[in-house]
GULO-15377 format. One record per atom (N, C-alpha, C, O, CB): residue in one letter; x negated, z negated, y. Coordinates in pm, whole numbers, padded with zeros to 5 digits, always signed. Glycine has a CB too. Example, Ala and Ser with C-alpha at 12.3 -4.5 7.8 and 13.67 -1.06 7.14 Angstrom:
A-01319-00780-00569
A-01230-00780-00450
A-01320-00780-00330
A-01424-00846-00332
A-01131-00905-00447
S-01285-00708-00225
S-01367-00714-00106
S-01290-00787+00003
S-01341-00804+00114
S-01408-00572-00060
// end
This chain:
X-06943-10345+07980
X-06928-10213+07918
X-06781-10174+07919
X-06695-10254+07880
X-06985-10213+07772
X-06751-10052+07962
X-06613-10009+07969
X-06559-09984+07829
X-06633-09966+07733
X-06600-09882+08054
X-06423-09984+07820
X-06360-09957+07691
X-06396-09817+07642
X-06410-09795+07521
X-06207-09971+07701
X-06410-09723+07737
X-06439-09585+07699
X-06577-09575+07635
X-06594-09509+07532
X-06431-09494+07822
X-06676-09642+07697
X-06812-09638+07641
X-06817-09710+07507
X-06887-09666+07416
X-06912-09702+07738
X-06744-09818+07494
X-06742-09892+07367
X-06680-09807+07258
X-06731-09802+07145
X-06663-10025+07383
X-06570-09738+07292
X-06504-09654+07193
X-06595-09540+07149
X-06595-09501+07032
X-06373-09598+07250
X-06672-09485+07244
X-06764-09375+07212
X-06873-09422+07117
X-06907-09353+07021
X-06827-09318+07339
X-06928-09543+07143
X-07031-09596+07055
X-06976-09627+06917
X-07041-09602+06815
X-07093-09722+07116
X-06853-09681+06914
X-06792-09714+06786
X-06767-09588+06705
X-06788-09586+06584
X-06661-09791+06807
X-06721-09481+06773
X-06699-09353+06705
X-06831-09296+06653
X-06837-09243+06542
X-06632-09253+06799
X-06936-09308+06736
X-07066-09260+06694
X-07118-09334+06573
X-07181-09274+06485
X-07164-09271+06806
X-07093-09466+06567
X-07138-09545+06453
X-07063-09505+06327
X-07122-09495+06220
X-07120-09695+06479
X-06932-09482+06340
X-06855-09438+06224
X-06904-09303+06174
X-06914-09281+06053
X-06705-09429+06259
X-06937-09212+06268
X-06989-09082+06229
X-07122-09097+06156
X-07148-09028+06057
X-07007-08992+06352
X-07206-09189+06205
X-07336-09214+06141
X-07316-09262+05998
X-07388-09221+05908
X-07416-09317+06220
X-07219-09351+05979
X-07192-09402+05845
X-07146-09292+05751
X-07189-09286+05635
X-07088-09513+05850
X-07059-09204+05799
X-07010-09095+05715
X-07124-09000+05678
X-07133-08954+05564
X-06898-09017+05787
X-07210-08972+05775
X-07324-08885+05748
X-07418-08952+05648
X-07468-08887+05557
X-07399-08852+05878
X-07441-09082+05666
X-07529-09156+05575
X-07474-09153+05433
X-07549-09135+05337
X-07546-09302+05622
X-07344-09170+05418
X-07282-09167+05285
X-07299-09029+05222
X-07323-09017+05101
X-07131-09202+05295
X-07287-08924+05304
X-07304-08789+05254
X-07447-08766+05207
X-07470-08706+05102
X-07266-08687+05361
X-07544-08814+05286
X-07685-08800+05249
X-07711-08869+05116
X-07778-08814+05029
X-07776-08858+05358
X-07658-08991+05099
X-07679-09065+04975
X-07622-08991+04856
X-07678-08997+04746
X-07615-09203+04985
X-07511-08921+04876
X-07453-08841+04768
X-07552-08736+04717
X-07559-08708+04598
X-07324-08773+04815
X-07628-08678+04811
X-07717-08568+04775
X-07853-08614+04724
X-07914-08545+04643
X-07736-08480+04893
X-07902-08729+04772
X-08034-08773+04727
X-08026-08864+04605
X-08128-08894+04543
X-08107-08844+04839
X-07906-08908+04571
X-07891-08999+04457
X-07921-08933+04325
X-07971-08998+04233
X-07752-09054+04455
X-07891-08803+04313
X-07916-08730+04189
X-07991-08601+04221
X-07947-08521+04304
X-07782-08700+04114
X-08103-08582+04155
X-08183-08462+04177
X-08117-08344+04109
X-08088-08352+03990
X-08328-08481+04126
X-08093-08234+04180
X-08030-08118+04116
X-08121-08057+04011
X-08244-08060+04023
X-07992-08013+04220
X-08061-08001+03908
X-08138-07935+03803
X-08199-07805+03858
X-08144-07744+03950
X-08050-07905+03679
X-08311-07765+03802
X-08375-07640+03844
X-08415-07559+03721
X-08448-07614+03616
X-08497-07669+03932
X-08411-07429+03737
X-08456-07339+03630
X-08600-07294+03654
X-08655-07217+03576
X-08363-07217+03620
X-08661-07344+03761
X-08798-07307+03794
X-08897-07386+03708
X-08891-07509+03700
X-08827-07330+03943
X-08987-07312+03643
X-09095-07374+03565
X-09226-07360+03642
X-09235-07288+03742
X-09106-07308+03424
X-09327-07432+03594
X-09458-07424+03658
X-09503-07279+03670
X-09497-07203+03573
X-09561-07506+03581
X-09548-07243+03789
X-09590-07106+03816
X-09740-07104+03843
X-09794-07194+03907
X-09511-07048+03936
X-09806-07000+03794
X-09951-06991+03816
X-09984-06972+03963
X-10092-07008+04009
X-10009-06876+03735
X-09891-06916+04036
X-09907-06898+04180
X-09791-06967+04252
X-09703-06901+04306
X-09914-06746+04218
X-09791-07101+04251
X-09677-07175+04306
X-09654-07152+04455
X-09540-07155+04501
X-09696-07322+04283
X-09761-07128+04531
X-09745-07109+04676
X-09660-06985+04705
X-09569-06989+04787
X-09882-07096+04743
X-09691-06874+04636
X-09617-06750+04657
X-09472-06766+04611
X-09380-06721+04679
X-09684-06634+04583
X-09452-06829+04495
X-09317-06848+04445
X-09237-06941+04536
X-09119-06918+04560
X-09321-06903+04301
X-09302-07046+04587
X-09234-07140+04675
X-09191-07072+04805
X-09083-07100+04858
X-09325-07260+04706
X-09276-06984+04857
X-09240-06911+04980
X-09119-06821+04956
X-09034-06807+05044
X-09359-06828+05030
X-09113-06759+04839
X-08998-06674+04805
X-08870-06756+04796
X-08765-06716+04845
X-09023-06599+04673
X-08881-06873+04733
X-08766-06964+04724
X-08721-07006+04863
X-08601-07011+04891
X-08801-07089+04639
X-08817-07036+04950
X-08787-07080+05086
X-08717-06971+05166
X-08620-06999+05236
X-08914-07124+05158
X-08764-06848+05156
X-08703-06737+05231
X-08559-06715+05186
X-08469-06694+05268
X-08784-06608+05213
X-08537-06720+05056
X-08401-06700+05003
X-08307-06810+05052
X-08196-06782+05096
X-08403-06696+04848
X-08353-06935+05043
X-08269-07048+05084
X-08242-07046+05234
X-08130-07075+05277
X-08335-07180+05046
X-08343-07012+05314
X-08324-07006+05459
X-08223-06899+05497
X-08141-06919+05586
X-08458-06980+05530
X-08229-06785+05429
X-08132-06679+05455
X-07990-06722+05419
X-07896-06695+05493
X-08169-06554+05378
X-07976-06788+05305
X-07844-06837+05264
X-07792-06941+05361
X-07673-06943+05393
X-07850-06895+05122
X-07881-07028+05409
X-07840-07133+05504
X-07791-07071+05634
X-07692-07118+05692
X-07958-07228+05533
X-07859-06967+05681
X-07819-06901+05805
X-07679-06840+05793
X-07597-06855+05883
X-07920-06793+05842
X-07654-06773+05682
X-07523-06710+05660
X-07414-06816+05651
X-07307-06801+05709
X-07524-06623+05532
X-07442-06924+05577
X-07343-07030+05558
X-07310-07099+05690
X-07192-07118+05722
X-07395-07132+05458
X-07413-07135+05767
X-07390-07205+05894
X-07317-07116+05993
X-07229-07163+06066
X-07523-07251+05954
X-07352-06988+05997
X-07286-06897+06090
X-07139-06879+06059
X-07057-06874+06151
X-07354-06763+06088
X-07104-06871+05932
X-06964-06851+05896
X-06882-06976+05921
X-06765-06967+05960
X-06952-06811+05749
X-06941-07093+05901
X-06868-07217+05925
X-06851-07246+06073
X-06764-07324+06111
X-06939-07332+05858
X-06932-07185+06157
X-06925-07210+06301
X-06824-07120+06369
X-06790-07144+06485
X-07061-07190+06363
X-06776-07018+06302
X-06689-06920+06366
X-06558-06972+06422
X-06516-06924+06526
X-06660-06814+06271
X-06488-07070+06358
X-06362-07116+06417
X-06382-07166+06559
X-06467-07251+06582
X-06299-07226+06331
X-06305-07114+06656
X-06325-07153+06796
X-06253-07283+06831
X-06168-07331+06756
X-06279-07042+06887
X-06290-07338+06947
X-06220-07454+07002
X-06224-07576+06913
X-06317-07593+06835
X-06080-07419+07030
X-06122-07662+06925
X-06119-07788+06850
X-06129-07770+06700
X-06181-07858+06630
X-05994-07863+06881
X-06080-07655+06647
X-06086-07632+06503
X-06231-07631+06455
X-06259-07669+06341
X-06017-07501+06467
X-06322-07586+06542
X-06462-07580+06504
X-06523-07716+06477
X-06616-07727+06398
X-06539-07513+06611
X-06471-07820+06543
X-06524-07955+06519
X-06507-07996+06373
X-06587-08073+06320
X-06454-08056+06611
X-06403-07945+06309
X-06376-07982+06170
X-06481-07927+06074
X-06492-07974+05960
X-06238-07933+06130
X-06558-07828+06119
X-06657-07767+06030
X-06792-07836+06037
X-06883-07800+05962
X-06674-07620+06064
X-06809-07935+06124
X-06941-07996+06141
X-06992-08063+06014
X-07103-08033+05969
X-06935-08098+06252
X-06912-08154+05956
X-06958-08222+05836
X-06968-08128+05716
X-07066-08135+05642
X-06865-08337+05803
X-06870-08039+05694
X-06887-07942+05586
X-07012-07855+05604
X-07075-07817+05506
X-06764-07853+05577
X-07046-07824+05729
X-07167-07746+05754
X-07291-07822+05708
X-07380-07766+05645
X-07179-07709+05904
X-07296-07951+05741
X-07408-08033+05698
X-07414-08045+05546
X-07521-08034+05486
X-07399-08173+05761
X-07299-08066+05485
X-07294-08078+05339
X-07343-07949+05274
X-07420-07953+05178
X-07151-08111+05292
X-07298-07835+05325
X-07341-07706+05270
X-07490-07686+05288
X-07559-07637+05198
X-07263-07591+05336
X-07541-07724+05405
X-07683-07709+05433
X-07767-07797+05342
X-07868-07753+05288
X-07712-07743+05579
X-07725-07923+05324
X-07801-08014+05238
X-07792-07974+05092
X-07886-07996+05015
X-07751-08157+05256
X-07679-07917+05053
X-07667-07868+04915
X-07771-07759+04888
X-07839-07761+04785
X-07524-07813+04889
X-07784-07666+04981
X-07883-07560+04968
X-08025-07615+04971
X-08111-07574+04893
X-07865-07457+05078
X-08047-07709+05063
X-08183-07760+05081
X-08229-07848+04966
X-08345-07842+04926
X-08192-07838+05211
X-08139-07931+04911
X-08179-08014+04797
X-08212-07927+04676
X-08306-07956+04602
X-08068-08115+04762
X-08135-07820+04656
X-08166-07729+04546
X-08299-07660+04571
X-08379-07642+04478
X-08054-07624+04529
X-08323-07621+04695
X-08449-07557+04730
X-08568-07649+04703
X-08669-07606+04647
X-08449-07514+04877
X-08556-07775+04742
X-08663-07872+04719
X-08688-07890+04570
X-08803-07896+04525
X-08628-08008+04784
X-08580-07898+04491
X-08593-07912+04346
X-08662-07790+04287
X-08745-07803+04196
X-08456-07931+04281
X-08630-07671+04336
X-08691-07548+04286
X-08840-07542+04323
X-08923-07498+04243
X-08618-07424+04341
X-08873-07585+04444
X-09014-07586+04486
X-09093-07687+04403
X-09207-07661+04365
X-09025-07619+04637
X-09032-07802+04376
X-09097-07900+04288
X-09119-07840+04150
X-09223-07860+04088
X-09013-08030+04278
X-09019-07766+04101
X-09028-07705+03968
X-09141-07605+03956
X-09215-07607+03858
X-08899-07638+03934
X-09156-07517+04055
X-09260-07415+04045
X-09400-07475+04060
X-09499-07411+04025
X-09238-07307+04150
X-09408-07597+04113
X-09535-07669+04119
X-09556-07757+03996
X-09658-07824+03984
X-09541-07755+04246
X-09459-07757+03904
X-09469-07838+03784
X-09453-07987+03811
X-09509-08069+03738
X-09600-07813+03718
X-09377-08024+03914
X-09366-08164+03952
X-09222-08212+03961
X-09189-08301+04040
X-09434-08185+04084
X-09136-08153+03878
X-08996-08197+03876
X-08984-08345+03841
X-08897-08414+03894
X-08917-08113+03776
X-09070-08393+03753
X-09062-08531+03706
X-09085-08634+03817
X-09040-08748+03805
X-09163-08553+03595
X-09155-08595+03923
X-09185-08693+04029
X-09085-08685+04145
X-09099-08757+04244
X-09327-08671+04082
X-08986-08597+04133
X-08889-08582+04242
X-08777-08684+04229
X-08690-08672+04142
X-08832-08440+04243
X-08780-08784+04316
X-08677-08886+04321
X-08614-08893+04458
X-08634-08803+04540
X-08734-09023+04282
X-08538-08997+04485
X-08466-09005+04612
X-08560-09021+04731
X-08534-08967+04839
X-08368-09120+04609
X-08672-09095+04712
X-08767-09112+04822
X-08831-08978+04859
X-08844-08944+04977
X-08875-09215+04784
X-08872-08903+04757
X-08934-08773+04780
X-08834-08676+04845
X-08870-08599+04934
X-08988-08714+04648
X-08709-08681+04798
X-08608-08591+04854
X-08580-08624+05000
X-08570-08534+05084
X-08479-08599+04772
X-08566-08752+05031
X-08544-08792+05170
X-08659-08747+05259
X-08638-08699+05370
X-08525-08943+05180
X-08780-08764+05208
X-08898-08724+05285
X-08897-08574+05313
X-08917-08532+05427
X-09026-08763+05210
X-08873-08495+05211
X-08873-08350+05229
X-08761-08303+05321
X-08782-08214+05404
X-08861-08281+05094
X-08645-08360+05307
X-08529-08316+05387
X-08538-08357+05533
X-08496-08282+05621
X-08402-08372+05328
X-08591-08476+05560
X-08576-08531+05695
X-08706-08568+05766
X-08701-08629+05873
X-08491-08651+05689
X-08822-08533+05710
X-08947-08565+05778
X-08953-08499+05915
X-08998-08562+06011
X-09066-08523+05693
X-08910-08373+05925
X-08917-08302+06053
X-08806-08347+06148
X-08817-08330+06270
X-08908-08152+06031
X-08698-08402+06093
X-08585-08445+06174
X-08607-08584+06232
X-08585-08607+06351
X-08458-08443+06093
X-08651-08677+06147
X-08668-08816+06189
X-08788-08877+06116
X-08770-08955+06023
X-08538-08898+06161
X-08910-08842+06158
X-09030-08890+06087
X-09043-09042+06087
X-09098-09099+05993
X-09154-08831+06150
X-08993-09108+06192
X-09002-09254+06197
X-08921-09320+06087
X-08960-09424+06034
X-08956-09305+06332
X-08808-09259+06053
X-08719-09319+05954
X-08776-09312+05812
X-08749-09399+05730
X-08584-09250+05958
X-08855-09209+05785
X-08905-09190+05647
X-09050-09234+05628
X-09103-09224+05518
X-08893-09046+05608
X-09113-09283+05734
X-09255-09314+05724
X-09284-09429+05627
X-09394-09437+05572
X-09310-09348+05860
X-09186-09519+05607
X-09207-09629+05512
X-09189-09586+05367
X-09224-09660+05275
X-09112-09742+05543
X-09135-09467+05346
X-09113-09416+05211
X-09232-09336+05161
X-09272-09348+05045
X-08988-09331+05205
X-09288-09254+05248
X-09401-09168+05211
X-09504-09169+05323
X-09470-09145+05439
X-09354-09023+05180
X-09627-09196+05288
X-09737-09187+05385
X-09835-09081+05337
X-09849-09059+05217
X-09808-09325+05405
X-09903-09017+05431
X-09993-08907+05398
X-10134-08936+05445
X-10155-08977+05559
X-09943-08777+05459
X-10230-08915+05356
X-10372-08925+05390
X-10438-08798+05339
X-10466-08785+05220
X-10438-09055+05326
X-10462-08703+05429
X-10514-08573+05388
X-10410-08502+05304
X-10296-08484+05347
X-10645-08589+05309
X-10450-08460+05183
X-10355-08393+05093
X-10301-08490+04988
X-10247-08448+04886
X-10420-08273+05025
X-10316-08620+05014
X-10266-08723+04923
X-10143-08789+04985
X-10144-08829+05101
X-10376-08829+04892
X-10038-08800+04905
X-09913-08859+04951
X-09884-08984+04868
X-09882-08979+04745
X-09795-08757+04941
X-09863-09094+04937
X-09832-09220+04870
X-09683-09248+04886
X-09633-09265+04998
X-09918-09338+04927
X-09613-09252+04774
X-09468-09274+04775
X-09441-09420+04739
X-09484-09468+04635
X-09396-09178+04675
X-09369-09488+04826
X-09333-09627+04802
X-09190-09634+04751
X-09095-09603+04824
X-09349-09712+04931
X-09173-09674+04625
X-09039-09689+04570
X-08967-09801+04644
X-09023-09909+04664
X-09043-09716+04418
X-08844-09775+04683
X-08769-09870+04765
X-08641-09914+04694
X-08583-09839+04615
X-08735-09808+04901
X-08600-10036+04723
X-08474-10087+04671
X-08358-10018+04743
X-08375-09962+04852
X-08466-10243+04687
X-08240-10022+04682
X-08126-09952+04741
X-08095-09996+04885
X-08066-09910+04968
X-08003-09974+04655
X-08100-10127+04918
X-08073-10165+05058
X-08171-10101+05157
X-08132-10067+05268
X-08079-10316+05072
X-08297-10085+05116
X-08396-10022+05203
X-08365-09874+05221
X-08376-09819+05331
X-08537-10040+05146
X-08325-09810+05111
X-08286-09669+05118
X-08166-09653+05211
X-08162-09561+05293
X-08254-09613+04976
X-08068-09741+05197
X-07949-09734+05281
X-07984-09751+05428
X-07927-09685+05514
X-07847-09839+05239
X-08079-09840+05457
X-08121-09862+05595
X-08186-09737+05653
X-08159-09699+05767
X-08219-09980+05602
X-08272-09673+05573
X-08337-09550+05617
X-08234-09440+05641
X-08240-09369+05742
X-08442-09504+05513
X-08141-09427+05549
X-08041-09321+05559
X-07949-09344+05679
X-07908-09248+05744
X-07958-09314+05430
X-07916-09469+05709
X-07832-09497+05825
X-07903-09459+05955
X-07840-09410+06048
X-07793-09646+05828
X-08034-09483+05961
X-08110-09441+06079
X-08107-09290+06095
X-08091-09238+06205
X-08256-09491+06070
X-08123-09221+05984
X-08117-09075+05989
X-07977-09029+06031
X-07964-08938+06112
X-08153-09014+05851
X-07874-09094+05976
X-07736-09059+06012
X-07709-09078+06160
X-07641-08996+06221
X-07639-09143+05932
X-07762-09185+06218
X-07745-09210+06361
X-07813-09102+06443
X-07758-09053+06541
X-07800-09348+06400
X-07933-09066+06401
X-08008-08961+06472
X-07931-08829+06469
X-07921-08760+06570
X-08148-08943+06409
X-07878-08795+06352
X-07806-08668+06338
X-07675-08670+06416
X-07639-08570+06478
X-07779-08639+06190
X-07603-08782+06412
X-07474-08790+06482
X-07491-08772+06632
X-07403-08717+06698
X-07406-08924+06453
X-07604-08817+06686
X-07630-08800+06828
X-07651-08653+06862
X-07616-08608+06972
X-07752-08881+06871
X-07707-08577+06768
X-07727-08434+06789
X-07599-08355+06776
X-07586-08247+06835
X-07828-08381+06691
X-07503-08408+06701
X-07380-08333+06673
X-07298-08306+06798
X-07224-08208+06804
X-07297-08408+06573
X-07310-08392+06898
X-07235-08369+07022
X-07276-08236+07083
X-07191-08156+07123
X-07258-08484+07124
X-07407-08213+07089
X-07455-08086+07142
X-07415-07969+07055
X-07377-07863+07106
X-07604-08089+07157
X-07422-07987+06924
X-07384-07880+06833
X-07235-07851+06842
X-07191-07737+06830
X-07423-07915+06689
X-07158-07958+06862
X-07014-07941+06869
X-06971-07853+06985
X-06870-07782+06976
X-06947-08075+06879
X-07046-07856+07095
X-07012-07776+07211
X-07016-07626+07179
X-06944-07548+07241
X-07106-07807+07325
X-07101-07587+07083
X-07112-07445+07049
X-06984-07392+06987
X-06963-07271+06983
X-07228-07422+06954
X-06897-07482+06940
X-06771-07438+06879
X-06677-07375+06982
X-06583-07305+06945
X-06701-07556+06810
X-06702-07400+07110
X-06617-07343+07214
X-06662-07201+07250
X-06592-07132+07325
X-06618-07432+07338
X-06777-07156+07198
X-06827-07022+07225
X-06852-06957+07090
X-06966-06956+07043
X-06958-07024+07315
X-06750-06903+07026
X-06757-06864+06885
X-06876-06775+06848
X-06951-06810+06757
X-06634-06793+06849
X-06896-06662+06916
X-06999-06567+06875
X-07138-06624+06896
X-07219-06628+06803
X-06985-06437+06951
X-07166-06670+07020
X-07298-06725+07048
X-07321-06854+06971
X-07434-06885+06933
X-07314-06750+07198
X-07212-06930+06948
X-07225-07052+06868
X-07263-07021+06726
X-07345-07091+06667
X-07095-07130+06871
X-07204-06915+06669
X-07235-06876+06531
X-07380-06829+06519
X-07450-06864+06424
X-07139-06766+06483
X-07424-06750+06617
X-07562-06701+06614
X-07661-06817+06627
X-07762-06821+06558
X-07585-06599+06727
X-07629-06910+06717
X-07717-07024+06735
X-07722-07112+06612
X-07830-07159+06574
X-07672-07106+06854
X-07607-07134+06548
X-07603-07217+06427
X-07679-07151+06314
X-07748-07219+06238
X-07458-07242+06385
X-07668-07019+06303
X-07741-06946+06198
X-07891-06960+06219
X-07966-06987+06124
X-07701-06798+06198
X-07934-06941+06344
X-08078-06950+06374
X-08129-07090+06347
X-08238-07108+06291
X-08105-06911+06520
X-08051-07192+06386
X-08095-07329+06365
X-08102-07363+06217
X-08197-07427+06173
X-08001-07427+06436
X-08002-07320+06139
X-08000-07347+05995
X-08119-07282+05926
X-08180-07340+05836
X-07869-07298+05931
X-08152-07159+05969
X-08269-07090+05912
X-08395-07169+05943
X-08478-07194+05855
X-08279-06944+05967
X-08410-07206+06070
X-08529-07281+06114
X-08538-07416+06043
X-08645-07454+05995
X-08527-07302+06266
X-08427-07487+06036
X-08426-07619+05974
X-08464-07610+05826
X-08543-07691+05777
X-08287-07684+05989
X-08408-07514+05756
X-08437-07497+05614
X-08582-07456+05592
X-08645-07500+05496
X-08344-07393+05552
X-08635-07374+05681
X-08775-07334+05671
X-08867-07454+05690
X-08971-07464+05624
X-08807-07225+05774
X-08829-07546+05780
X-08910-07666+05802
X-08907-07757+05679
X-09009-07813+05639
X-08860-07742+05926
X-08789-07771+05620
X-08778-07851+05497
X-08865-07789+05387
X-08935-07860+05315
X-08629-07859+05450
X-08860-07657+05376
X-08939-07588+05274
X-09089-07612+05295
X-09161-07637+05199
X-08909-07438+05277
X-09135-07605+05419
X-09277-07625+05445
X-09321-07766+05410
X-09429-07787+05354
X-09309-07596+05590
X-09236-07864+05442
X-09266-08003+05405
X-09276-08016+05254
X-09368-08080+05203
X-09159-08099+05460
X-09181-07955+05182
X-09180-07962+05036
X-09303-07893+04976
X-09362-07944+04881
X-09052-07898+04980
X-09340-07779+05031
X-09456-07706+04980
X-09583-07788+05001
X-09665-07800+04910
X-09469-07569+05050
X-09599-07845+05120
X-09716-07929+05147
X-09719-08050+05054
X-09824-08088+05002
X-09717-07975+05294
X-09601-08108+05034
X-09592-08230+04954
X-09625-08203+04807
X-09709-08271+04749
X-09451-08291+04966
X-09560-08105+04748
X-09577-08082+04604
X-09708-08010+04570
X-09750-08009+04454
X-09461-08001+04551
X-09771-07952+04669
X-09903-07892+04644
X-10014-07995+04660
X-10130-07966+04631
X-09926-07775+04738
X-09979-08115+04707
X-10077-08221+04724
X-10083-08314+04604
X-10024-08289+04500
X-10046-08299+04848
X-10156-08423+04623
X-10168-08528+04519
X-10065-08635+04549
X-10064-08691+04659
X-10315-08589+04515
X-09980-08664+04453
X-09872-08760+04474
X-09901-08888+04398
X-09920-08887+04277
X-09736-08700+04430
X-09904-08998+04471
X-09934-09129+04414
X-09811-09217+04433
X-09775-09250+04546
X-10061-09194+04480
X-09747-09256+04325
X-09626-09337+04332
X-09660-09485+04324
X-09735-09529+04236
X-09529-09300+04219
X-09605-09562+04417
X-09622-09707+04418
X-09491-09771+04375
X-09385-09738+04429
X-09666-09759+04560
X-09497-09861+04278
X-09376-09927+04229
X-09315-10014+04336
X-09385-10066+04424
X-09406-10009+04103
X-09185-10030+04327
X-09114-10119+04419
X-09166-10261+04401
X-09179-10310+04289
X-08960-10113+04395
X-09195-10327+04513
X-09249-10463+04508
X-09140-10560+04465
X-09029-10558+04519
X-09308-10505+04644
X-09173-10645+04369
X-09078-10746+04325
X-09070-10859+04427
X-09171-10897+04485
X-09117-10801+04187
X-08950-10914+04450
X-08938-11025+04546
X-09019-11145+04502
X-09023-11179+04384
X-08790-11065+04564
X-09083-11211+04599
X-09165-11327+04570
X-09076-11450+04552
X-08989-11477+04635
X-09269-11351+04682
X-09098-11523+04444
X-09018-11644+04417
X-09114-11764+04408
X-09205-11767+04325
X-08934-11628+04283
X-09091-11859+04493
X-09174-11980+04491
X-09130-12072+04379
X-09011-12092+04356
X-09167-12053+04626
X-09226-12129+04311
X-09196-12222+04203
X-09224-12365+04250
X-09205-12460+04173
X-09279-12187+04075
// end
C-alpha cells in the first residue's frame, strides 16, 4: 500500500471518529419538547416534519455557499446543524404521539440513521409489522454502532465536498439533500412512534461460578 493511500485511509478514519463523537453528543441527551399528546398525531407529525425539512434546507444551503477550500470547513458544522434540527424534530414527533418517555439513544439513532445505514442500527431496533423491539445496549456497543455510521458518512463527504467548488449549484444540491434527508428521518420517526414499542433490557454479562 502506498503512503498516499495509507494517509487517505488514516484521514478517513479520523474523520469517522470526529463524526462519531458528534453523533454521540446529540443522541446522549434527548432534547426537550413542548409537544404534548395530540388526538391527531399523524397530521401534527407531518406538520412538524415539513417545518423541520424546510429549516434544514435553508440551513444546509447557506452553509454550502462559501466557495473553494473554504467550503470544506462547513462540512462538519453542516452535519451538526442538520442533526440538531433532526433530533429536535424526532423529539417533537415522539411528543405528539405521547411517547416522549420511551425516546432514548437507541430510538434516536434508529430514527436518525435507519435510512442512511440500516445495517448499523439493525441490532438496536428490529421491526415485525407495526411492532418495534428496542434492544438496550451498553455504551461500548453504542460506540461501535456510531463508529460504523461515522465511517459510512465520512465516505459520502468526499462527494459532498466537491460541491463546494460550485457555489450556486452546490448550495441548491445541499438544500435539496437536507430536505430529503430530514423528510426520511421524519417518516422513520412517524412509523416508529405510531407503532407498538417493546423495550428489551440490556443483557447482563454471564459470569461462571
